[in-house]
Biopython code that builds the backbone (N, CA, C, O; Angstrom):
import numpy as np
from Bio.PDB.StructureBuilder import StructureBuilder

atoms = [
    (1, "MET", "N", (34.723, 45.620, 162.242)),
    (1, "MET", "CA", (35.333, 45.209, 163.493)),
    (1, "MET", "C", (34.238, 45.080, 164.547)),
    (1, "MET", "O", (33.419, 45.984, 164.708)),
    (2, "ARG", "N", (34.223, 43.965, 165.261)),
    (2, "ARG", "CA", (33.227, 43.733, 166.301)),
    (2, "ARG", "C", (33.713, 44.337, 167.609)),
    (2, "ARG", "O", (34.910, 44.343, 167.896)),
    (3, "LYS", "N", (32.768, 44.846, 168.404)),
    (3, "LYS", "CA", (33.128, 45.413, 169.699)),
    (3, "LYS", "C", (32.284, 44.783, 170.784)),
    (3, "LYS", "O", (31.105, 44.486, 170.590)),
    (4, "ARG", "N", (32.916, 44.584, 171.937)),
    (4, "ARG", "CA", (32.200, 44.080, 173.102)),
    (4, "ARG", "C", (31.879, 45.279, 173.981)),
    (4, "ARG", "O", (32.747, 46.102, 174.271)),
    (5, "ILE", "N", (30.636, 45.364, 174.397)),
    (5, "ILE", "CA", (30.191, 46.512, 175.181)),
    (5, "ILE", "C", (29.848, 46.064, 176.584)),
    (5, "ILE", "O", (29.153, 45.068, 176.780)),
    (6, "THR", "N", (30.346, 46.815, 177.568)),
    (6, "THR", "CA", (30.008, 46.525, 178.959)),
    (6, "THR", "C", (28.964, 47.528, 179.419)),
    (6, "THR", "O", (28.912, 48.664, 178.948)),
    (7, "LYS", "N", (28.144, 47.084, 180.343)),
    (7, "LYS", "CA", (27.101, 47.978, 180.851)),
    (7, "LYS", "C", (27.597, 48.694, 182.092)),
    (7, "LYS", "O", (27.717, 48.098, 183.163)),
    (8, "ASN", "N", (27.880, 49.961, 181.942)),
    (8, "ASN", "CA", (28.210, 50.762, 183.118)),
    (8, "ASN", "C", (27.498, 52.102, 183.087)),
    (8, "ASN", "O", (27.810, 52.994, 183.876)),
    (9, "ASN", "N", (26.548, 52.247, 182.186)),
    (9, "ASN", "CA", (25.679, 53.409, 182.224)),
    (9, "ASN", "C", (24.265, 52.989, 181.819)),
    (9, "ASN", "O", (24.082, 51.883, 181.310)),
    (10, "LYS", "N", (23.291, 53.819, 182.027)),
    (10, "LYS", "CA", (21.902, 53.471, 181.798)),
    (10, "LYS", "C", (21.603, 53.176, 180.333)),
    (10, "LYS", "O", (20.813, 52.279, 180.041)),
    (11, "ASN", "N", (22.201, 53.894, 179.426)),
    (11, "ASN", "CA", (21.884, 53.750, 178.009)),
    (11, "ASN", "C", (22.693, 52.643, 177.331)),
    (11, "ASN", "O", (22.409, 52.294, 176.185)),
    (12, "SER", "N", (23.677, 52.095, 178.006)),
    (12, "SER", "CA", (24.566, 51.068, 177.460)),
    (12, "SER", "C", (25.202, 51.487, 176.144)),
    (12, "SER", "O", (25.379, 50.669, 175.241)),
    (13, "GLN", "N", (25.536, 52.738, 176.044)),
    (13, "GLN", "CA", (26.193, 53.242, 174.848)),
    (13, "GLN", "C", (27.695, 52.999, 174.935)),
    (13, "GLN", "O", (28.297, 53.224, 175.985)),
    (14, "PRO", "N", (28.311, 52.542, 173.840)),
    (14, "PRO", "CA", (29.757, 52.335, 173.880)),
    (14, "PRO", "C", (30.491, 53.666, 173.934)),
    (14, "PRO", "O", (30.087, 54.649, 173.312)),
    (15, "ASN", "N", (31.559, 53.670, 174.680)),
    (15, "ASN", "CA", (32.431, 54.836, 174.680)),
    (15, "ASN", "C", (33.873, 54.327, 174.703)),
    (15, "ASN", "O", (34.097, 53.117, 174.679)),
    (16, "SER", "N", (34.818, 55.201, 174.749)),
    (16, "SER", "CA", (36.216, 54.796, 174.637)),
    (16, "SER", "C", (36.666, 53.931, 175.813)),
    (16, "SER", "O", (37.634, 53.181, 175.683)),
    (17, "ARG", "N", (35.987, 54.018, 176.953)),
    (17, "ARG", "CA", (36.393, 53.223, 178.113)),
    (17, "ARG", "C", (35.692, 51.872, 178.181)),
    (17, "ARG", "O", (36.188, 50.973, 178.860)),
    (18, "THR", "N", (34.561, 51.692, 177.509)),
    (18, "THR", "CA", (33.800, 50.456, 177.654)),
    (18, "THR", "C", (33.889, 49.526, 176.448)),
    (18, "THR", "O", (33.576, 48.342, 176.573)),
    (19, "ALA", "N", (34.298, 50.016, 175.303)),
    (19, "ALA", "CA", (34.378, 49.175, 174.108)),
    (19, "ALA", "C", (35.784, 48.584, 173.987)),
    (19, "ALA", "O", (36.782, 49.299, 174.074)),
    (20, "ILE", "N", (35.840, 47.260, 173.783)),
    (20, "ILE", "CA", (37.119, 46.578, 173.620)),
    (20, "ILE", "C", (37.151, 45.999, 172.218)),
    (20, "ILE", "O", (36.310, 45.176, 171.857)),
    (21, "SER", "N", (38.092, 46.418, 171.456)),
    (21, "SER", "CA", (38.206, 45.974, 170.081)),
    (21, "SER", "C", (38.732, 44.545, 170.023)),
    (21, "SER", "O", (39.615, 44.181, 170.800)),
    (22, "GLU", "N", (38.191, 43.718, 169.094)),
    (22, "GLU", "CA", (38.668, 42.351, 168.901)),
    (22, "GLU", "C", (40.132, 42.349, 168.456)),
    (22, "GLU", "O", (40.885, 41.448, 168.823)),
    (23, "SER", "N", (40.539, 43.340, 167.676)),
    (23, "SER", "CA", (41.907, 43.368, 167.159)),
    (23, "SER", "C", (42.939, 43.687, 168.244)),
    (23, "SER", "O", (44.139, 43.508, 168.032)),
    (24, "SER", "N", (42.474, 44.160, 169.410)),
    (24, "SER", "CA", (43.423, 44.486, 170.476)),
    (24, "SER", "C", (43.786, 43.271, 171.329)),
    (24, "SER", "O", (44.631, 43.371, 172.219)),
    (25, "ARG", "N", (43.154, 42.124, 171.064)),
    (25, "ARG", "CA", (43.455, 40.915, 171.826)),
    (25, "ARG", "C", (44.802, 40.351, 171.421)),
    (25, "ARG", "O", (45.268, 40.556, 170.301)),
    (26, "VAL", "N", (45.413, 39.644, 172.340)),
    (26, "VAL", "CA", (46.712, 39.029, 172.082)),
    (26, "VAL", "C", (46.524, 37.852, 171.141)),
    (26, "VAL", "O", (45.643, 37.023, 171.372)),
    (27, "PRO", "N", (47.339, 37.751, 170.070)),
    (27, "PRO", "CA", (47.189, 36.618, 169.154)),
    (27, "PRO", "C", (47.514, 35.294, 169.849)),
    (27, "PRO", "O", (48.416, 35.224, 170.684)),
    (28, "VAL", "N", (46.779, 34.264, 169.497)),
    (28, "VAL", "CA", (46.948, 32.944, 170.088)),
    (28, "VAL", "C", (47.533, 32.020, 169.027)),
    (28, "VAL", "O", (47.119, 32.058, 167.869)),
    (29, "GLU", "N", (48.504, 31.182, 169.426)),
    (29, "GLU", "CA", (49.091, 30.222, 168.492)),
    (29, "GLU", "C", (48.046, 29.214, 168.047)),
    (29, "GLU", "O", (47.165, 28.831, 168.816)),
    (30, "ASN", "N", (48.155, 28.794, 166.809)),
    (30, "ASN", "CA", (47.269, 27.760, 166.292)),
    (30, "ASN", "C", (47.842, 26.404, 166.685)),
    (30, "ASN", "O", (48.784, 25.928, 166.051)),
    (31, "ASN", "N", (47.290, 25.774, 167.722)),
    (31, "ASN", "CA", (47.807, 24.505, 168.225)),
    (31, "ASN", "C", (47.537, 23.342, 167.291)),
    (31, "ASN", "O", (48.192, 22.306, 167.406)),
    (32, "ASP", "N", (46.575, 23.482, 166.353)),
    (32, "ASP", "CA", (46.323, 22.406, 165.398)),
    (32, "ASP", "C", (47.532, 22.172, 164.514)),
    (32, "ASP", "O", (47.789, 21.038, 164.109)),
    (33, "LEU", "N", (48.281, 23.225, 164.206)),
    (33, "LEU", "CA", (49.460, 23.079, 163.359)),
    (33, "LEU", "C", (50.581, 22.362, 164.081)),
    (33, "LEU", "O", (51.428, 21.742, 163.437)),
    (34, "LYS", "N", (50.606, 22.430, 165.385)),
    (34, "LYS", "CA", (51.674, 21.824, 166.162)),
    (34, "LYS", "C", (51.181, 20.608, 166.942)),
    (34, "LYS", "O", (51.766, 20.228, 167.956)),
    (35, "ARG", "N", (50.120, 20.015, 166.464)),
    (35, "ARG", "CA", (49.517, 18.880, 167.157)),
    (35, "ARG", "C", (50.396, 17.636, 167.054)),
    (35, "ARG", "O", (50.971, 17.351, 166.004)),
    (36, "GLU", "N", (50.486, 16.918, 168.139)),
    (36, "GLU", "CA", (51.253, 15.680, 168.163)),
    (36, "GLU", "C", (50.517, 14.601, 167.376)),
    (36, "GLU", "O", (49.309, 14.416, 167.527)),
    (37, "ARG", "N", (51.273, 13.889, 166.529)),
    (37, "ARG", "CA", (50.718, 12.790, 165.753)),
    (37, "ARG", "C", (51.534, 11.535, 166.028)),
    (37, "ARG", "O", (52.748, 11.605, 166.221)),
    (38, "HIS", "N", (50.864, 10.392, 166.044)),
    (38, "HIS", "CA", (51.494, 9.114, 166.363)),
    (38, "HIS", "C", (51.378, 8.219, 165.126)),
    (38, "HIS", "O", (50.272, 7.944, 164.662)),
    (39, "PHE", "N", (52.518, 7.765, 164.591)),
    (39, "PHE", "CA", (52.541, 6.964, 163.375)),
    (39, "PHE", "C", (53.238, 5.638, 163.599)),
    (39, "PHE", "O", (53.985, 5.447, 164.559)),
    (40, "LYS", "N", (52.960, 4.717, 162.663)),
    (40, "LYS", "CA", (53.613, 3.417, 162.685)),
    (40, "LYS", "C", (53.793, 2.964, 161.243)),
    (40, "LYS", "O", (52.951, 3.230, 160.384)),
    (41, "LEU", "N", (54.914, 2.269, 160.987)),
    (41, "LEU", "CA", (55.179, 1.753, 159.649)),
    (41, "LEU", "C", (56.036, 0.503, 159.745)),
    (41, "LEU", "O", (56.590, 0.195, 160.799)),
    (42, "ARG", "N", (56.137, -0.209, 158.638)),
    (42, "ARG", "CA", (57.004, -1.377, 158.548)),
    (42, "ARG", "C", (58.093, -1.076, 157.536)),
    (42, "ARG", "O", (57.852, -0.398, 156.537)),
    (43, "ALA", "N", (59.299, -1.583, 157.797)),
    (43, "ALA", "CA", (60.432, -1.377, 156.895)),
    (43, "ALA", "C", (61.077, -2.717, 156.581)),
    (43, "ALA", "O", (60.957, -3.675, 157.345)),
    (44, "GLU", "N", (61.761, -2.771, 155.449)),
    (44, "GLU", "CA", (62.421, -4.011, 155.045)),
    (44, "GLU", "C", (63.592, -4.374, 155.945)),
    (44, "GLU", "O", (63.921, -5.551, 156.098)),
    (45, "CYS", "N", (64.223, -3.364, 156.543)),
    (45, "CYS", "CA", (65.346, -3.639, 157.435)),
    (45, "CYS", "C", (65.602, -2.436, 158.340)),
    (45, "CYS", "O", (65.084, -1.345, 158.104)),
    (46, "LEU", "N", (66.399, -2.649, 159.366)),
    (46, "LEU", "CA", (66.719, -1.598, 160.327)),
    (46, "LEU", "C", (67.412, -0.412, 159.664)),
    (46, "LEU", "O", (67.160, 0.733, 160.038)),
    (47, "ASP", "N", (68.284, -0.666, 158.682)),
    (47, "ASP", "CA", (68.993, 0.428, 158.009)),
    (47, "ASP", "C", (68.040, 1.425, 157.360)),
    (47, "ASP", "O", (68.311, 2.625, 157.356)),
    (48, "ASP", "N", (66.927, 0.942, 156.811)),
    (48, "ASP", "CA", (65.935, 1.847, 156.208)),
    (48, "ASP", "C", (65.364, 2.807, 157.249)),
    (48, "ASP", "O", (65.202, 3.997, 156.978)),
    (49, "VAL", "N", (65.063, 2.296, 158.430)),
    (49, "VAL", "CA", (64.512, 3.133, 159.501)),
    (49, "VAL", "C", (65.567, 4.128, 159.994)),
    (49, "VAL", "O", (65.259, 5.298, 160.222)),
    (50, "LEU", "N", (66.785, 3.672, 160.155)),
    (50, "LEU", "CA", (67.855, 4.575, 160.617)),
    (50, "LEU", "C", (68.090, 5.705, 159.625)),
    (50, "LEU", "O", (68.358, 6.837, 160.027)),
    (51, "LEU", "N", (67.994, 5.410, 158.340)),
    (51, "LEU", "CA", (68.139, 6.448, 157.327)),
    (51, "LEU", "C", (66.975, 7.427, 157.390)),
    (51, "LEU", "O", (67.168, 8.632, 157.228)),
    (52, "LEU", "N", (65.778, 6.924, 157.623)),
    (52, "LEU", "CA", (64.615, 7.811, 157.770)),
    (52, "LEU", "C", (64.792, 8.739, 158.967)),
    (52, "LEU", "O", (64.528, 9.938, 158.870)),
    (53, "ILE", "N", (65.234, 8.195, 160.086)),
    (53, "ILE", "CA", (65.449, 9.017, 161.279)),
    (53, "ILE", "C", (66.476, 10.107, 160.989)),
    (53, "ILE", "O", (66.310, 11.247, 161.422)),
    (54, "TYR", "N", (67.523, 9.767, 160.268)),
    (54, "TYR", "CA", (68.574, 10.729, 159.917)),
    (54, "TYR", "C", (68.023, 11.833, 159.014)),
    (54, "TYR", "O", (68.403, 12.995, 159.159)),
    (55, "ARG", "N", (67.137, 11.486, 158.090)),
    (55, "ARG", "CA", (66.608, 12.447, 157.116)),
    (55, "ARG", "C", (65.441, 13.283, 157.640)),
    (55, "ARG", "O", (65.121, 14.331, 157.079)),
    (56, "MET", "N", (64.813, 12.820, 158.706)),
    (56, "MET", "CA", (63.651, 13.540, 159.229)),
    (56, "MET", "C", (64.098, 14.809, 159.957)),
    (56, "MET", "O", (65.194, 14.872, 160.514)),
    (57, "PRO", "N", (63.221, 15.821, 159.938)),
    (57, "PRO", "CA", (63.497, 17.006, 160.760)),
    (57, "PRO", "C", (63.560, 16.606, 162.233)),
    (57, "PRO", "O", (63.225, 15.476, 162.588)),
    (58, "THR", "N", (63.979, 17.508, 163.065)),
    (58, "THR", "CA", (64.227, 17.198, 164.479)),
    (58, "THR", "C", (62.966, 16.996, 165.309)),
    (58, "THR", "O", (63.066, 16.630, 166.480)),
    (59, "ASN", "N", (61.789, 17.220, 164.747)),
    (59, "ASN", "CA", (60.569, 17.096, 165.553)),
    (59, "ASN", "C", (59.982, 15.684, 165.503)),
    (59, "ASN", "O", (58.835, 15.484, 165.104)),
    (60, "MET", "N", (60.799, 14.709, 165.917)),
    (60, "MET", "CA", (60.363, 13.319, 166.033)),
    (60, "MET", "C", (60.801, 12.831, 167.401)),
    (60, "MET", "O", (61.935, 13.082, 167.809)),
    (61, "TRP", "N", (59.933, 12.144, 168.112)),
    (61, "TRP", "CA", (60.282, 11.660, 169.439)),
    (61, "TRP", "C", (59.530, 10.365, 169.744)),
    (61, "TRP", "O", (58.725, 9.898, 168.938)),
    (62, "GLU", "N", (59.801, 9.796, 170.907)),
    (62, "GLU", "CA", (59.202, 8.535, 171.366)),
    (62, "GLU", "C", (59.256, 7.465, 170.273)),
    (62, "GLU", "O", (58.236, 6.893, 169.890)),
    (63, "MET", "N", (60.461, 7.214, 169.786)),
    (63, "MET", "CA", (60.648, 6.236, 168.720)),
    (63, "MET", "C", (60.795, 4.830, 169.304)),
    (63, "MET", "O", (61.440, 4.634, 170.335)),
    (64, "LYS", "N", (60.188, 3.863, 168.629)),
    (64, "LYS", "CA", (60.288, 2.471, 169.052)),
    (64, "LYS", "C", (60.472, 1.619, 167.799)),
    (64, "LYS", "O", (59.684, 1.710, 166.858)),
    (65, "ILE", "N", (61.521, 0.788, 167.792)),
    (65, "ILE", "CA", (61.793, -0.096, 166.665)),
    (65, "ILE", "C", (61.723, -1.532, 167.166)),
    (65, "ILE", "O", (62.411, -1.895, 168.121)),
    (66, "LEU", "N", (60.889, -2.354, 166.521)),
    (66, "LEU", "CA", (60.721, -3.746, 166.910)),
    (66, "LEU", "C", (60.972, -4.654, 165.710)),
    (66, "LEU", "O", (60.503, -4.373, 164.607)),
    (67, "GLN", "N", (61.710, -5.739, 165.923)),
    (67, "GLN", "CA", (61.940, -6.703, 164.852)),
    (67, "GLN", "C", (60.701, -7.578, 164.689)),
    (67, "GLN", "O", (60.062, -7.960, 165.670)),
    (68, "VAL", "N", (60.374, -7.887, 163.446)),
    (68, "VAL", "CA", (59.208, -8.707, 163.140)),
    (68, "VAL", "C", (59.668, -10.151, 162.977)),
    (68, "VAL", "O", (60.194, -10.516, 161.926)),
    (69, "GLY", "N", (59.478, -10.966, 163.990)),
    (69, "GLY", "CA", (59.832, -12.385, 163.944)),
    (69, "GLY", "C", (61.277, -12.628, 163.556)),
    (69, "GLY", "O", (62.181, -11.945, 164.038)),
    (70, "GLN", "N", (61.496, -13.607, 162.681)),
    (70, "GLN", "CA", (62.836, -13.962, 162.227)),
    (70, "GLN", "C", (63.253, -13.160, 160.994)),
    (70, "GLN", "O", (64.395, -13.265, 160.547)),
    (71, "LEU", "N", (62.357, -12.377, 160.454)),
    (71, "LEU", "CA", (62.633, -11.614, 159.237)),
    (71, "LEU", "C", (63.509, -10.404, 159.539)),
    (71, "LEU", "O", (63.601, -9.965, 160.685)),
    (72, "PRO", "N", (64.150, -9.869, 158.506)),
    (72, "PRO", "CA", (64.884, -8.618, 158.728)),
    (72, "PRO", "C", (63.942, -7.417, 158.846)),
    (72, "PRO", "O", (64.379, -6.317, 159.186)),
    (73, "ASP", "N", (62.644, -7.625, 158.565)),
    (73, "ASP", "CA", (61.662, -6.534, 158.668)),
    (73, "ASP", "C", (61.591, -6.004, 160.092)),
    (73, "ASP", "O", (61.755, -6.744, 161.062)),
    (74, "VAL", "N", (61.340, -4.695, 160.191)),
    (74, "VAL", "CA", (61.144, -4.063, 161.496)),
    (74, "VAL", "C", (59.896, -3.194, 161.442)),
    (74, "VAL", "O", (59.489, -2.733, 160.375)),
    (75, "VAL", "N", (59.301, -2.981, 162.595)),
    (75, "VAL", "CA", (58.172, -2.064, 162.753)),
    (75, "VAL", "C", (58.701, -0.850, 163.482)),
    (75, "VAL", "O", (59.403, -0.970, 164.486)),
    (76, "PHE", "N", (58.357, 0.327, 162.971)),
    (76, "PHE", "CA", (58.845, 1.585, 163.533)),
    (76, "PHE", "C", (57.650, 2.423, 163.955)),
    (76, "PHE", "O", (56.749, 2.689, 163.160)),
    (77, "GLU", "N", (57.656, 2.831, 165.208)),
    (77, "GLU", "CA", (56.589, 3.643, 165.792)),
    (77, "GLU", "C", (57.216, 4.938, 166.285)),
    (77, "GLU", "O", (58.290, 4.915, 166.885)),
    (78, "PHE", "N", (56.554, 6.073, 166.037)),
    (78, "PHE", "CA", (57.121, 7.363, 166.445)),
    (78, "PHE", "C", (56.029, 8.419, 166.558)),
    (78, "PHE", "O", (54.917, 8.255, 166.056)),
    (79, "LYS", "N", (56.383, 9.504, 167.231)),
    (79, "LYS", "CA", (55.495, 10.662, 167.356)),
    (79, "LYS", "C", (56.184, 11.857, 166.718)),
    (79, "LYS", "O", (57.407, 11.990, 166.759)),
    (80, "THR", "N", (55.371, 12.722, 166.127)),
    (80, "THR", "CA", (55.897, 13.889, 165.433)),
    (80, "THR", "C", (54.790, 14.930, 165.291)),
    (80, "THR", "O", (53.626, 14.660, 165.585)),
    (81, "THR", "N", (55.168, 16.116, 164.839)),
    (81, "THR", "CA", (54.174, 17.133, 164.495)),
    (81, "THR", "C", (53.960, 17.180, 162.984)),
    (81, "THR", "O", (53.115, 17.931, 162.499)),
    (82, "LEU", "N", (54.722, 16.381, 162.243)),
    (82, "LEU", "CA", (54.572, 16.339, 160.792)),
    (82, "LEU", "C", (53.282, 15.627, 160.402)),
    (82, "LEU", "O", (52.779, 14.772, 161.132)),
    (83, "THR", "N", (52.766, 15.992, 159.249)),
    (83, "THR", "CA", (51.572, 15.324, 158.726)),
    (83, "THR", "C", (51.985, 14.079, 157.945)),
    (83, "THR", "O", (53.165, 13.882, 157.656)),
    (84, "LEU", "N", (51.022, 13.258, 157.613)),
    (84, "LEU", "CA", (51.275, 12.064, 156.812)),
    (84, "LEU", "C", (51.927, 12.440, 155.480)),
    (84, "LEU", "O", (52.888, 11.795, 155.058)),
    (85, "ASP", "N", (51.416, 13.469, 154.822)),
    (85, "ASP", "CA", (51.977, 13.900, 153.537)),
    (85, "ASP", "C", (53.409, 14.396, 153.671)),
    (85, "ASP", "O", (54.230, 14.154, 152.786)),
    (86, "GLU", "N", (53.722, 15.082, 154.758)),
    (86, "GLU", "CA", (55.096, 15.556, 154.968)),
    (86, "GLU", "C", (56.064, 14.387, 155.170)),
    (86, "GLU", "O", (57.195, 14.421, 154.685)),
    (87, "ILE", "N", (55.619, 13.363, 155.883)),
    (87, "ILE", "CA", (56.470, 12.179, 156.088)),
    (87, "ILE", "C", (56.650, 11.439, 154.766)),
    (87, "ILE", "O", (57.752, 10.989, 154.450)),
    (88, "LEU", "N", (55.581, 11.314, 154.001)),
    (88, "LEU", "CA", (55.678, 10.662, 152.697)),
    (88, "LEU", "C", (56.630, 11.410, 151.765)),
    (88, "LEU", "O", (57.326, 10.783, 150.966)),
    (89, "ALA", "N", (56.671, 12.725, 151.857)),
    (89, "ALA", "CA", (57.598, 13.508, 151.031)),
    (89, "ALA", "C", (59.047, 13.191, 151.397)),
    (89, "ALA", "O", (59.902, 13.108, 150.515)),
    (90, "VAL", "N", (59.330, 13.014, 152.688)),
    (90, "VAL", "CA", (60.676, 12.631, 153.125)),
    (90, "VAL", "C", (61.000, 11.233, 152.618)),
    (90, "VAL", "O", (62.092, 10.998, 152.101)),
    (91, "LEU", "N", (60.066, 10.310, 152.762)),
    (91, "LEU", "CA", (60.273, 8.938, 152.312)),
    (91, "LEU", "C", (60.452, 8.852, 150.796)),
    (91, "LEU", "O", (61.203, 8.011, 150.302)),
    (92, "ASN", "N", (59.772, 9.709, 150.073)),
    (92, "ASN", "CA", (59.855, 9.700, 148.618)),
    (92, "ASN", "C", (61.268, 10.032, 148.128)),
    (92, "ASN", "O", (61.662, 9.610, 147.041)),
    (93, "ARG", "N", (62.017, 10.775, 148.917)),
    (93, "ARG", "CA", (63.399, 11.128, 148.557)),
    (93, "ARG", "C", (64.395, 10.059, 149.005)),
    (93, "ARG", "O", (65.590, 10.173, 148.731)),
    (94, "GLN", "N", (63.917, 9.033, 149.687)),
    (94, "GLN", "CA", (64.791, 7.979, 150.192)),
    (94, "GLN", "C", (64.745, 6.768, 149.269)),
    (94, "GLN", "O", (63.668, 6.321, 148.875)),
    (95, "VAL", "N", (65.902, 6.245, 148.930)),
    (95, "VAL", "CA", (65.990, 5.091, 148.042)),
    (95, "VAL", "C", (65.387, 3.853, 148.707)),
    (95, "VAL", "O", (65.609, 3.604, 149.892)),
    (96, "ASP", "N", (64.632, 3.088, 147.939)),
    (96, "ASP", "CA", (64.063, 1.814, 148.364)),
    (96, "ASP", "C", (63.194, 1.926, 149.628)),
    (96, "ASP", "O", (63.297, 1.107, 150.541)),
    (97, "SER", "N", (62.349, 2.944, 149.658)),
    (97, "SER", "CA", (61.502, 3.164, 150.839)),
    (97, "SER", "C", (60.052, 2.749, 150.589)),
    (97, "SER", "O", (59.165, 3.117, 151.359)),
    (98, "HIS", "N", (59.803, 1.991, 149.524)),
    (98, "HIS", "CA", (58.430, 1.681, 149.132)),
    (98, "HIS", "C", (57.649, 0.931, 150.214)),
    (98, "HIS", "O", (56.455, 1.187, 150.372)),
    (99, "VAL", "N", (58.262, 0.028, 150.958)),
    (99, "VAL", "CA", (57.530, -0.686, 152.013)),
    (99, "VAL", "C", (57.115, 0.292, 153.124)),
    (99, "VAL", "O", (55.997, 0.215, 153.632)),
    (100, "MET", "N", (58.003, 1.195, 153.492)),
    (100, "MET", "CA", (57.667, 2.190, 154.522)),
    (100, "MET", "C", (56.538, 3.097, 154.043)),
    (100, "MET", "O", (55.619, 3.407, 154.802)),
    (101, "MET", "N", (56.610, 3.525, 152.772)),
    (101, "MET", "CA", (55.572, 4.402, 152.234)),
    (101, "MET", "C", (54.218, 3.694, 152.180)),
    (101, "MET", "O", (53.182, 4.302, 152.448)),
    (102, "GLU", "N", (54.235, 2.418, 151.835)),
    (102, "GLU", "CA", (52.983, 1.685, 151.656)),
    (102, "GLU", "C", (52.370, 1.195, 152.968)),
    (102, "GLU", "O", (51.206, 0.793, 152.982)),
    (103, "THR", "N", (53.118, 1.219, 154.060)),
    (103, "THR", "CA", (52.571, 0.775, 155.348)),
    (103, "THR", "C", (52.416, 1.908, 156.360)),
    (103, "THR", "O", (51.848, 1.696, 157.432)),
    (104, "LEU", "N", (52.906, 3.101, 156.044)),
    (104, "LEU", "CA", (52.799, 4.242, 156.960)),
    (104, "LEU", "C", (51.336, 4.578, 157.223)),
    (104, "LEU", "O", (50.565, 4.819, 156.293)),
    (105, "ARG", "N", (50.964, 4.589, 158.502)),
    (105, "ARG", "CA", (49.587, 4.903, 158.914)),
    (105, "ARG", "C", (49.612, 5.585, 160.286)),
    (105, "ARG", "O", (50.567, 5.426, 161.047)),
    (106, "PRO", "N", (48.564, 6.340, 160.591)),
    (106, "PRO", "CA", (48.414, 6.776, 161.976)),
    (106, "PRO", "C", (48.384, 5.533, 162.866)),
    (106, "PRO", "O", (47.887, 4.487, 162.449)),
    (107, "PHE", "N", (48.903, 5.639, 164.069)),
    (107, "PHE", "CA", (49.076, 4.492, 164.955)),
    (107, "PHE", "C", (47.803, 3.670, 165.116)),
    (107, "PHE", "O", (47.846, 2.441, 165.053)),
    (108, "ASP", "N", (46.686, 4.331, 165.319)),
    (108, "ASP", "CA", (45.438, 3.598, 165.576)),
    (108, "ASP", "C", (44.833, 2.971, 164.316)),
    (108, "ASP", "O", (43.862, 2.222, 164.413)),
    (109, "GLU", "N", (45.391, 3.264, 163.133)),
    (109, "GLU", "CA", (44.908, 2.679, 161.884)),
    (109, "GLU", "C", (45.896, 1.674, 161.301)),
    (109, "GLU", "O", (45.634, 1.097, 160.245)),
    (110, "TYR", "N", (47.026, 1.456, 161.968)),
    (110, "TYR", "CA", (48.082, 0.599, 161.423)),
    (110, "TYR", "C", (47.658, -0.868, 161.405)),
    (110, "TYR", "O", (47.139, -1.393, 162.390)),
    (111, "THR", "N", (47.896, -1.529, 160.242)),
    (111, "THR", "CA", (47.625, -2.961, 160.117)),
    (111, "THR", "C", (48.871, -3.741, 159.715)),
    (111, "THR", "O", (48.926, -4.958, 159.893)),
    (112, "GLY", "N", (49.873, -3.045, 159.171)),
    (112, "GLY", "CA", (51.065, -3.711, 158.663)),
    (112, "GLY", "C", (50.918, -4.154, 157.226)),
    (112, "GLY", "O", (51.893, -4.561, 156.596)),
    (113, "GLU", "N", (49.712, -4.078, 156.703)),
    (113, "GLU", "CA", (49.456, -4.453, 155.313)),
    (113, "GLU", "C", (49.891, -3.322, 154.386)),
    (113, "GLU", "O", (49.746, -2.143, 154.707)),
    (114, "ARG", "N", (50.424, -3.705, 153.237)),
    (114, "ARG", "CA", (50.866, -2.718, 152.263)),
    (114, "ARG", "C", (49.692, -2.233, 151.427)),
    (114, "ARG", "O", (48.849, -3.020, 150.997)),
    (115, "CYS", "N", (49.653, -0.947, 151.210)),
    (115, "CYS", "CA", (48.661, -0.316, 150.343)),
    (115, "CYS", "C", (49.448, 0.261, 149.181)),
    (115, "CYS", "O", (50.192, 1.226, 149.358)),
    (116, "PHE", "N", (49.298, -0.310, 148.000)),
    (116, "PHE", "CA", (50.113, 0.062, 146.863)),
    (116, "PHE", "C", (49.946, 1.530, 146.503)),
    (116, "PHE", "O", (48.829, 2.021, 146.342)),
    (117, "ILE", "N", (51.076, 2.225, 146.381)),
    (117, "ILE", "CA", (51.095, 3.622, 145.951)),
    (117, "ILE", "C", (51.821, 3.642, 144.611)),
    (117, "ILE", "O", (52.994, 3.274, 144.536)),
    (118, "GLN", "N", (51.137, 4.066, 143.557)),
    (118, "GLN", "CA", (51.711, 4.039, 142.226)),
    (118, "GLN", "C", (52.954, 4.930, 142.137)),
    (118, "GLN", "O", (52.974, 6.034, 142.681)),
    (119, "ASN", "N", (53.972, 4.448, 141.456)),
    (119, "ASN", "CA", (55.215, 5.183, 141.185)),
    (119, "ASN", "C", (56.020, 5.521, 142.429)),
    (119, "ASN", "O", (56.694, 6.551, 142.449)),
    (120, "ASN", "N", (55.976, 4.702, 143.457)),
    (120, "ASN", "CA", (56.778, 5.000, 144.639)),
    (120, "ASN", "C", (57.985, 4.075, 144.760)),
    (120, "ASN", "O", (58.663, 4.092, 145.787)),
    (121, "HIS", "N", (58.263, 3.289, 143.763)),
    (121, "HIS", "CA", (59.421, 2.389, 143.799)),
    (121, "HIS", "C", (60.653, 3.154, 143.303)),
    (121, "HIS", "O", (61.115, 2.968, 142.177)),
    (122, "ASN", "N", (61.162, 4.012, 144.174)),
    (122, "ASN", "CA", (62.267, 4.890, 143.813)),
    (122, "ASN", "C", (63.616, 4.201, 144.052)),
    (122, "ASN", "O", (64.403, 4.638, 144.891)),
    (123, "VAL", "N", (63.866, 3.144, 143.320)),
    (123, "VAL", "CA", (65.124, 2.408, 143.422)),
    (123, "VAL", "C", (66.093, 3.014, 142.441)),
    (123, "VAL", "O", (65.772, 3.181, 141.264)),
    (124, "ARG", "N", (67.284, 3.348, 142.916)),
    (124, "ARG", "CA", (68.281, 3.968, 142.032)),
    (124, "ARG", "C", (69.431, 3.051, 141.820)),
    (124, "ARG", "O", (70.371, 3.395, 141.105)),
]
sb = StructureBuilder()
sb.init_structure("model")
sb.init_model(0)
sb.init_chain("A")
sb.init_seg("    ")
for serial, (resi, resn, name, xyz) in enumerate(atoms, 1):
    if name == "N":
        sb.init_residue(resn, " ", resi, " ")
    sb.init_atom(name, np.array(xyz, "f"), 0.0, 1.0, " ", f" {name:<3s}", serial, name[0])
structure = sb.get_structure()
């Protein structure tokens, strides 16, 4: 155990009044675990996004859904504390979510292009 020593005597010897134990400090929350993340993905239709929103845990906010031209495709942007892998796990349990899984990226890396993920065509 490390101790911090204050100088209040000539010899700077630790005593019960001057030594503060590291273990006596108040624990601090790990903010990295609760860090806000911004994601974007493309879906084949609005219903796919609505189903994802329904299946996601409650820690999703600032959602934006935009239609892509004349197609039924939509772009979905959202913020969450979930990681990419946690979102992919939710999508993996959703039927016909392969386009969302293959386009899901952090917001600043989003291109809309599909990146093939083997065995993610979970059509039932």
